[in-house]
N, C-alpha and C positions, 0 to 999 in steps of 0.2 A: 577413501570411500567414494569411488566414482562407479556407478552401475555400468555394466558393459553396454547397455543400450545407449548411454549418453556419449559413448565413444564410437558408436556405429556410424556407418555412412548415412547421408541424408535419405537415400533410397530405402535403406534398412529401417531407419526410424519411421519413415512414412508407412511402410508395410506393417510394422509392429503396431502403430497407432490405429491403422485401419482394422486390424484384427480386434483390438481392444474396443473400437467404436462399435463393431458389429455385436460384440458381447453386451455392451452397454445398451444398445437399442433393444435387444431382446429382453434385457432385464427391465427396462422401462415399460415396454409393451406388456409385460407380464405383471408388473407390480405397482406402477405409478398411476393413480387415478387421474392426475393432471395430464400426463403425457398420453395416456390412453385416449382421453377426450381430445387432446391437441392433435394427435395423429388422425383421429376420425374427422374432426372439424376441417382440417386442411388436406384431407385425402392423401395422407402420407403412407406409402407402402414401404415399410422398413426393409423389405427384401430388396428394394431398388437402391438402397443406400449402402454402397459397397466401398466407396473411396472417400477420402477427405473432400474432394471436389464435389461429391454428391450432396454434401451437407447443405448446400444452398437451396436444395429442394424443401428443407424444413424451415418454416418461419421461426425466427429467434424467440426466445423467452425474455421477457423484460421484467424490471423490478416491480411494476404494477401487478404482474401475474403472481409474483410471490406474496405481495401484500394482500391481494384480494382472495387468493386461493391457497393460503399458506399450508393448511392441513392436507390438501390434496396432493402435495408433493411427497408426502411420507410414503415410503415403500415397504415398511416393516410394521408388525404389530407393536403396539405401544409398550408391551412388556419387554421388548428387546432394546428399548432406548436406555442408554446409560447416562447420557449427559445432554443438557439443553443449553444452547447459546443463542444470543440474539445479536443482530447487526446493530451498529451504532445509530442508525437512523439519520445520518448526516443529510441525506437528500430525500427524506420521506419517513413514513412510519417504520419503526424497527420490524424486522422479520425474525421469526424463530427458526432455528435449525436444530434438528434432533440427531444425535450421533449414537451409533451402536458401538459395541466393543471393537468390532473390526474397523470402524471409522476412526476411533481413537488410536488404534494401532497404526492406521494409515497416516494420521496426523503426526504421530511421533516419528514415523519413517520420513515424512516430508521435511520436518524440521531438522532431523538429524542430517539429511542430505544438504539442507541449506547451511547449517553450521559448518559442515565439512567443506562446502564450497568456500566459505570465508576463512578456512584454515584452522577451525576449531577441532581439537582432537581429544582423545580420552584423558590426556594429561592436563587439560585446561579446566579452569573454573570460570563460570559466567556469572555476572551480577545482573539480575533482572530488575529493570527500572520501569516496569509497567505492571498494571494490576493483573492478578491471576483470578480475582473473584468477579462479582457483578455480571455474571453470564458472559464474560469476555473471552473469546476464543484465543486471541493472540497469546496472552500470558500462559494459558493452559498448554498451548502448542509448544511454547518455548521450554516449559518445564518438562513435558513429555519427550521433546526432542533431545534435551540434555541427558535425560535418563537413557534414552535409546542409544545415544552415542557414548554413554558411560562417563560423561564429563560431569564435573561438579556444578552446582547452581546455588546462588544466594538470592533468596526471594525478598528483596528490599521493598519493591513497589515504587510508585511514582513520587517525584518531588523530594523535598527535604535534603538539600545538599549536605548538611551536617551529618545526617545519618548515612548518606551514601559514602561520604569520605571516611566515616568511622568504620564502615564495612570494608571499604577498599584497603585501608591501612591495617585492619585487623586480620582479614581473611585472604588478602592478596589475590583477588581474581585477576585473570589474564585478559578477559574480554568483558565488555559491557553491552547490554541491550538497552538502547535508549533512543528517545526523540532527539535529533541533532541539536535543536535550539536549547535543550536542557543542558547540553554539554557546555554551553557558554556560561550558564549559571554555576556549574561545577567548577569551571575554570576561574570564575570571579571569586568564588568562595575560597578556592585553594590559594589564590593570590593574596586575599585578605588575611589568610591564616597561615601564611608561610609554608604551604605544602608544595613540594616540588613535584609537579604533575608528571614531568618526564623521568622521574625516578620512582614512579608508583607501581611499576610492574605491568601496567595496562599495555597490551600489544595492539588491540584493535577494538572497534565498536561496531556492533550490528545495529545499523541505523534504521529506524522505523518511522512511518507517519509523515515524513517531510522529505522533499527532494534534496539530494546532495549534489546533483550534477546538472550541467546544461545539456543541450541536445547534441552537442559534439562529444559528450561523455566526459568532458573535463569538469573539475570541481566548480560548483557555482559559488556565489558570494559567501553563503553560509559555510560551505565546506572549506573554502580558503581561509575563512576567519578562524575556524577551529584548528586547521593544520598549521597556521602561522605561529601558534604558540604551543600546540601539543603534538608531539611527533608520534602519532599513532596511525594505524590503518583504519580507514573509514569504509564500511561495506554497506552499500544500499541494498534494501530488500523491499519487495512489493508483494503484498498478499491481501486477501480479503476473506471474510467469513464465508461468503458464497462459494469461493474457490476451494477452501480447505487446502490450499497449496500456496507455496511461496516461490518467488523468483528472486534469487539472491546472487550477488556478485561473487565471483571467484577472486583469486589473488591478482588477476589481470585488471579487475575493476573496470570492465568494459560492457556493463549491462548485466541484468539479472538472468541467470540461466533457467531455461525451461526444463522440466522433468517430464519426459514423454510418457513415462509409465503412469503418471498421475493426472495429466490434463491435456486436452487438445485446445490449442489457442489459435484463434482467427483474428485478423485485423480487418475490420469491415468499414465500408463507406456508408453514406447516408441511405443508400439503397440496399443495404445488407449484402453487398458483394465484396469479395476480397479486394483490398487496395493494391495498386501496383507495388512491386517490390521497392522497399526503401521509403515508402510514404506513410504518413501518420493516419491512424483511423481508430475506431472504437474496439477495444479488446473484448472479444466474445469467446466464452469458454465452454467446454464440455468436460465435466469431471469424469475421471476414470477410477473405478474401484471404490466409489462411495456407495454405501449400502443403504443408509437411512434416507437421505434426501439428495439424490444426484440431480444434476442440472445438465440440460442439453441446449447448446447454442445460447447461452445466457449472456446478454449484453451487460457488461459491467458498468458502463457509463464513463469509463476512463479512456482518454485519448492517448495513444502510445505509438511508438515507432519500434519496429522489430529489426534486429540485426541477424543475418543468416550465415555470414561467413564463419568458418571454423575458428574456434578460440585457441590461442596458443597454450591454454591450460590442458588441452587434450580432449575437451568436450566438443562435440559437433552439433550441439543443440542450439536452437534459436535463443537469442537473448533479447530482453526488453530494455529499452532505454528508460529514462525518467518519465514519470507521468507528466504529460504536457498540460493536462487539466481535466476537470470533470465536464462531460458534454453538457450537462444541465447548468453548469456555471460559466459557460461561454458568455462573454460580454461584448456587445457591439457598442463601442464608445468613440464618439466623434470620428466615425469612419474607420476605426481600427478594431480588429478582432483581438480580444485579450482573454487570457485565463488567469485566475488569481495567482498561480505560482510565479508569473512574471512580475506581479506587484510585490510578492514576498522577496524576490531577488533584489529589487531596488531598496526595499526597507531594511534588508539585512546588511546593507552597506553602512548603516549608522549605529555606532556603539551607544549613542545617547538614547536610542529608542529602547524602552524597557519592555513594552508590550503593545499590541495593536490588534484591531479587528477591521476587516474589510466588509462594509455594508453595500449591497447592491440593490437597487430599486428602479422602478419605472417613474419617470416624471409625468406631468399631466398630459403630455403628448404621446405617452407610451414608449418613450426612448430611455434606454438604459442610463442610469446614473451611478457613480461610484463615490462613496464617502469613506475615507480612511481615518479611523479614530485612533490616535496615538497617545500613549503615555511615555513621557521622556524625562530624563534627568535635567534637561535644559529646555525651557519653553520659550526661548527668546525668538524674536523675529528673525534674527540671523540664522538660527537653525532651520526655521520654517522655510526661509528663502533657499537654503542649501538643499533641503528635501525637494522643494518644488522644482528647482533647477535640475536636480538629478533625475526626476521623473521626465522632464522635458527632453533631457539628453538621451536617456536610456530607452524610453518607449514613445517619445514624441507627442504624448498627450499628458494633460495634467488633471488628475481627479481632485475632488474636494478633499482637503486635509484639515483635520481639527485636532487640537490638543485637548486631552481629558486627563483626569486624575487616574492613578494606577488602579484604585479600588473599583471604579466604575468600569474600566476596561476588563478587569478580571471577572466581574459579574457577567459581562457579556460573553466572555471567552469560556467560562466554565458554568454553563447553565445547570440548573437542577437536574439530576439523573445522568449528566454527561460523564462518560468514562475517559474522554480525551478532550484536549482543548479544541474549541471551535474558533477558527480564525476568519471564516467566511460566513456571513449572515445574508442570505439571499431572500429578500422580501418579495421578489417577483413571483415566487412559487408559494408565498404565504408562510414562510418560515425562516 
């Protein structure tokens, strides 16, 4: 299931996207109260926007626009809305997105493409280890995508290793959809209960929510730890509610593939200009084919690097590498610029660490400070020294590290109303 446009030449893909862009601009000008005002305020004549390069004439949309003018993004009458979802609010107030029947069909198509990228076919059964309720788009997308692909799906939901293994052994799924760090808990449970993980029938895992790879696209510490014991394929996927689109790895596992019929992706610098080829920047997206609440040049806040050479799988689409970090979570620490995923990679080297949260704050001089709160099976000074030495070696700076009990870490990690674990608590922005 590879759409012909994804095998087309770069020139053909660009021409195709420019046609879709002109259609989207006309739709926004006719139906979106927010973009009607946006075009007027910034003197944008959409007739002058003919190519992807012309997009720089339009000021980007930011998360604050969505938070402050949420209803103005709606392009259809309310009676045409079929489903409401909300963002997780990790970096601010949650935002509501309204989806029409056509948007749900597009969501299903997107996820079917993503599953097919990872080798999932009609004969496969997927076990879903994320919530499908609580206004969460991802779980719904996975369910719809499996139905579109005519694959089976087992809706187990998050957590509870015992129930997950009961379903795996009973229903024999071939793929899991899970947060990578949860796989470590599944592996530990299997070891304690004499379950042979390599004889379970699981071929691969669609991994969500956490990076699996370093910037050279090799497996990071977490990915290596999983693969060292469980001989399965790990597929990274990156998506967000705002995009209604996923970038998922193919069997080559060299970055998540772009679907040109669904989204225009730009990688921008701090001046909202495209970065030079091969450099990292902020992913900025324009949704294509979204009916309810389409977005134009929306800055996601995620720092990424794009790969543009053709993939040996046959697709010629751009690929996204792992998320380097969230722009708002960039830390200037003792002369070094850091993003939390770098800290995750160091912490994942220690099997003794059960859980952790990273707290970022300003000190009295307005300088960034990092405190890592850890729950560990061993709270000896020996382990603390090993962790500190590892930080000095890996990132050349040493944040404050504290041992805490497991329950207090879990309370911080799973705040009330949270749909997914929060590992970074950034007090600099008041949350």
